[in-house]
C-alpha positions in Angstrom: 83.1 143.1 35.6 86.8 143.6 36.3 89.5 141.6 34.7 93.1 141.3 35.7 96.0 142.1 33.4 99.1 140.2 34.4 102.5 140.8 33.0 105.5 138.5 33.2 108.6 139.4 35.0 110.6 142.0 33.0 111.2 145.7 33.5 109.4 148.3 35.5 106.0 148.9 34.0 104.1 152.1 34.8 100.3 152.1 34.5 99.2 155.4 33.1 95.5 154.7 33.4 93.6 156.7 30.9 96.1 159.6 30.8 96.9 159.8 27.1 99.0 163.0 27.4 101.3 161.4 30.0 101.6 158.3 27.8 102.4 160.3 24.7 105.1 162.3 26.5 106.4 159.3 28.5 105.8 161.2 31.8 107.0 158.6 34.3 105.9 160.8 37.2 102.2 160.4 36.2 102.3 156.6 36.3 101.7 154.0 38.9 104.7 151.7 39.2 103.6 148.1 38.9 107.1 147.0 40.0 109.9 144.9 38.5 108.3 141.6 39.1 105.0 140.0 38.2 102.0 142.3 38.9 98.3 142.3 38.4 96.4 145.4 37.2 92.6 145.5 37.6 91.0 146.8 34.4 88.1 149.1 35.1 84.7 148.6 33.6 85.1 151.5 31.1 84.1 149.9 27.8 85.3 152.1 24.9 88.1 153.8 26.8 91.9 153.3 26.5 94.4 152.3 29.1 98.1 153.2 28.7 101.3 151.5 30.0 104.9 152.6 29.6 108.4 151.3 30.5 109.8 153.0 33.6 113.4 152.3 32.9 115.6 155.2 31.7 114.6 156.5 28.2 113.1 153.2 27.1 109.7 154.8 26.6 110.8 157.8 24.6 113.8 156.4 22.7 112.8 152.8 22.2 109.0 153.3 22.1 108.5 150.8 24.9 104.8 151.5 25.6 101.5 150.0 24.9 97.8 151.1 24.7 94.9 148.7 25.4 91.4 149.5 24.2 88.6 148.2 26.5 86.0 146.2 24.6 82.8 144.6 25.9 83.1 140.8 25.9 80.8 138.9 23.5 77.7 137.5 25.2 79.2 133.9 25.3 81.8 135.1 27.8 79.1 136.1 30.4 77.5 133.5 32.6 74.1 132.3 31.6 71.4 133.6 33.8 70.0 131.1 36.2 66.8 129.5 35.1 63.7 130.9 36.6 62.4 129.0 39.6 59.6 126.5 38.8 56.1 127.8 39.3 54.5 127.1 42.6 52.6 123.8 42.8 48.8 124.2 42.4 46.9 124.1 45.7 45.8 120.6 46.7 42.1 120.0 46.0 39.8 120.1 48.9 38.8 116.7 50.2 35.2 115.9 49.5 33.2 113.2 51.2 29.9 111.7 50.3 27.8 109.4 52.4 25.7 106.8 50.7 23.1 104.7 52.4 22.4 101.5 50.8 19.1 100.0 51.6 18.6 96.4 50.9 15.3 95.8 49.1 13.3 92.7 49.8 
């Protein structure tokens, strides 16, 4: 299940993916520029992994520590849709029609 991460309009944000070394060194060349306006980033289904984002303006990442790490967690069960109920069992077959003939004889 993929979820979108949306950031408000601010500075250039670079998505570093799971590249911790580039995140730690603020290596802007390793990032994907999400642009200066609102952007959506699809979070991969990699539970237990980290995603890294840094500021792409000047030395904001290295001198002002403008970067963030997100850890991907599994959602609690209540966030997943309930499974559809099973279909009802098939109706039992209709009973076979039975006929009986009775002859009534009138007795004197």
